[in-house]
C-alpha positions as CSV (number, residue, x, y, z in Angstrom):
1,M,-17.0,-91.5,48.5
2,A,-14.5,-88.7,47.8
3,I,-11.8,-89.9,50.4
4,K,-11.8,-93.4,48.6
5,S,-11.3,-91.7,45.5
6,D,-8.5,-89.6,46.9
7,K,-6.7,-92.8,48.6
8,S,-7.0,-94.8,45.3
9,E,-5.7,-91.9,43.3
10,K,-2.5,-91.9,45.8
11,D,-2.2,-95.4,45.8
12,L,-2.3,-95.2,41.8
13,Q,0.4,-92.3,42.0
14,A,2.6,-94.1,44.3
15,V,2.6,-97.1,41.5
16,L,3.3,-94.6,39.2
17,E,6.1,-93.0,40.7
18,K,7.9,-96.5,41.4
19,I,7.7,-97.6,38.1
20,A,9.3,-94.4,36.7
21,G,11.8,-94.5,39.2
22,M,13.2,-98.1,37.9
23,P,16.1,-97.7,35.6
24,E,15.8,-98.3,31.9
25,P,14.9,-100.7,30.1
26,Y,13.0,-101.5,33.3
27,A,10.7,-98.5,33.9
28,T,9.4,-99.1,30.1
29,I,8.3,-102.5,30.8
30,G,6.9,-101.8,33.9
31,A,4.6,-98.8,32.3
32,R,3.8,-101.2,29.8
33,L,2.9,-104.0,32.3
34,H,0.8,-101.7,34.5
35,E,-1.0,-100.7,31.1
36,T,-1.5,-104.4,30.5
37,I,-2.9,-105.2,33.8
38,I,-5.0,-102.4,34.2
39,G,-6.3,-103.1,30.7
40,A,-7.2,-106.7,31.5
41,G,-8.9,-105.8,34.9
42,P,-10.0,-102.2,34.3
43,K,-11.7,-102.6,38.0
44,L,-8.3,-103.7,39.5
45,K,-6.6,-101.0,42.2
46,P,-3.2,-100.4,41.9
47,R,-1.2,-100.2,45.4
48,I,2.5,-100.5,46.5
49,W,2.7,-104.1,47.8
50,Y,6.1,-105.1,49.7
51,G,7.5,-102.1,48.1
52,M,6.4,-103.0,44.2
53,P,3.3,-102.6,42.3
54,G,0.5,-104.8,43.1
55,Y,-3.2,-105.4,41.8
56,A,-6.1,-106.3,43.5
57,T,-9.9,-105.7,43.3
58,G,-10.4,-103.5,46.1
59,R,-8.1,-101.2,48.3
60,S,-8.4,-103.8,51.4
61,T,-8.2,-106.7,49.5
62,P,-5.6,-109.1,48.7
63,V,-3.0,-108.3,45.9
64,V,-3.3,-111.0,43.1
65,V,-0.9,-109.8,40.7
66,F,2.2,-108.1,40.9
67,F,5.8,-107.2,39.3
68,R,8.9,-106.3,40.9
69,L,12.4,-105.1,40.1
70,D,15.2,-106.8,42.3
71,D,18.8,-106.9,41.5
72,G,18.3,-106.0,37.6
73,V,15.7,-109.1,37.1
74,M,11.8,-108.0,36.4
75,T,9.4,-110.7,37.9
76,L,5.7,-110.7,36.9
77,G,4.2,-112.8,39.5
78,L,0.7,-114.4,41.2
79,S,0.3,-114.4,44.6
80,E,-1.4,-117.2,46.5
81,H,-5.1,-115.7,46.1
82,A,-4.6,-115.7,42.2
83,T,-7.1,-118.6,40.7
84,V,-4.3,-120.3,39.2
85,D,-4.7,-124.1,38.2
86,R,-2.3,-126.9,38.5
87,E,0.3,-127.7,35.8
88,A,-1.0,-131.2,34.5
89,G,0.4,-134.1,36.2
90,T,1.8,-132.3,39.3
91,T,0.8,-130.2,42.2
92,L,2.7,-127.3,41.0
93,R,0.8,-124.0,40.3
94,P,2.5,-121.4,38.0
95,C,3.4,-118.3,39.6
96,A,6.3,-116.2,38.7
97,W,8.1,-115.0,35.4
98,Y,11.0,-113.2,34.6
99,L,11.2,-110.4,31.9
100,D,13.8,-108.4,30.2
101,E,11.5,-107.2,27.5
102,L,7.7,-107.3,26.6
103,D,6.7,-107.7,23.3
104,D,3.0,-108.2,21.7
105,A,3.0,-112.1,22.6
106,T,3.9,-111.4,26.1
107,A,1.8,-108.5,26.7
108,A,-1.2,-110.8,25.5
109,K,0.0,-113.6,27.6
110,V,0.1,-111.0,30.7
111,A,-3.7,-109.8,30.0
112,E,-5.0,-113.3,29.7
113,L,-2.9,-114.4,33.0
114,V,-4.3,-111.5,34.9
115,R,-8.0,-112.4,33.4
116,V,-7.7,-116.1,34.9
117,A,-6.0,-114.9,38.3
118,F,-9.1,-112.4,39.1
119,G,-11.4,-115.4,37.6
């Protein structure tokens, strides 16, 4: 059991280091996103996924929620493994949003997306 904890702790540390290494304001946004995601899904396991923070229900289960920073654009995304309803009247499923700040209303929306995605 300690081996799994050690691996999970290393995964968490890698995610926190990745977030801390982002330029501002993205390091602050990323830290709040991380807190919001973990707060909405306290059993989630963070890990590095394609070079950026990803969240799953287990260390070896598919990532469902992630965020990334590319060329000064912060993206919050849901993978194909997320529970997401189609948009009304279409076959589109919402899966990504851009952020350049994270206010309380947006954090609340992120928390709801996380709860639904893992539902």
